[in-house]
N, C-alpha and C positions, 0 to 999 in steps of 0.2 A: 111887631113885636121886638123886644128886647129880653133875652136870657140872662138873669140875674143867677150870681151865686146864693147860696143861703144867707150870707151874712147880708148882703147888698138888699134881698127880697124883703128880710126881716126889718132892716133900717127903713125900706122905702114904705113897708105896712106902718111900720109907728111914723111915717109922716117925716122922716130924717132927710130922707132923700125927695125931692119935689119932681114931677115930668119933665119939666125943663133941663134939671141936672141928669137925670138920666140919657136923655137925648146927647146932651155933650159930652158926657161921660163915652157913650157909642162914638163919638165922632173923634173923641181924644184917642180912643183906640184905634180907629182906622189910621190916625196918623201914626201911633205908637207902632202897629201890628207892621205899616208897610215901610216905615223907615228904619228901625230899630229891631235886632235881633232877640232871640230868647234871654241870653245872658244880660243885653243893654237893658232890656226891660225889668229884669229882675233888679238890677240894680238901681235902676230908677225906684221900682215900688219898694226897694229896701230904703231908700232915702225917705220916701212918701210916708211910709209908715211907721217907721222909727221916730219921725221929727227931728232927726239929727241932722240937718242940713250943711252943719260944719264939719262932720266926723269923716272919717276915711274907709275905705274898703280897699283891701290886699290881696291880690292875685300872684299866679305866677307868672313871670316874665313873659313866658310863651302865650300868655293870654290875650295879651294887646289886642291881637286881632279880632277878637272877640267884643271887643270894647272901641271899635276903629270907627264907628259912625258917632258915638259919644264926643270921642275925642274930635274928630273931624268937625263937628259942629259947633265943638265949644260949650259943650254941656258939662264935659269932665276933664279933669287934668291931671297928669301925672306928676307925684310929689317927689321932689330930691329926697335923696336919704338921709339928710339932715341927722348927724352922728352917729348913724350906725353903719356896722359894716356891711357894705352891698356886695354879697356874695354871688360868684357869675359863673356859668358852665359856658364856656365856647362863647363866650360875649354876650349870653343872654341872662339878665338878673334871676335870680330866683325868686325873689318876692319884689312887688313893686306895689306901693300904695296911690290910691286914686282919690281925689276929691270933687265935687261939684264945683263948678264955677261959679259966679254972681250971676251969669245966664244960668247956668244949669238949677241951681237955687230957685230962680224965678220960674223956670218951665215946670221944676216938681211942685211949687207952691199954687202956680194957677192950675196944674193937673190935679194936684189934691181938693181944691175947691171948686173943680167941675167948671172952670174956665175954659177958656179957648187956648188950646196949644197949637202950636204949629212945627213943623220941623225946620231946623234953622236951612238957610239954602246953600247948596255946596257953592264953595268958592270957585271964582271964574279964574280961568287960566288968563295971564295976562300975555 
């Protein structure tokens, strides 16, 4: 049994989502839920639902720890300030912009299409 939200249930009933895709959505959720935190999953969902894979999101500098695994796995990257004044308090930037990497865009596209997604392997210590 797969529990669906009202939107997905309506899409399944209308034939927009087939059984195979539902099972892949479920498998992908296991990957996302086991690897990424709530904020990270919401960032991925924002990019997936907006369709703006080349956009950026902005967070307070202190939020970087909440995006740690997306950054470590190479799905998200921190953008340089690019011509704007970078305000800092005690060395911590007030706002930081993040964008999907090429790997991140491919990940979000696979996830959106109910294709297999896997979390990136942790880098091995040299």
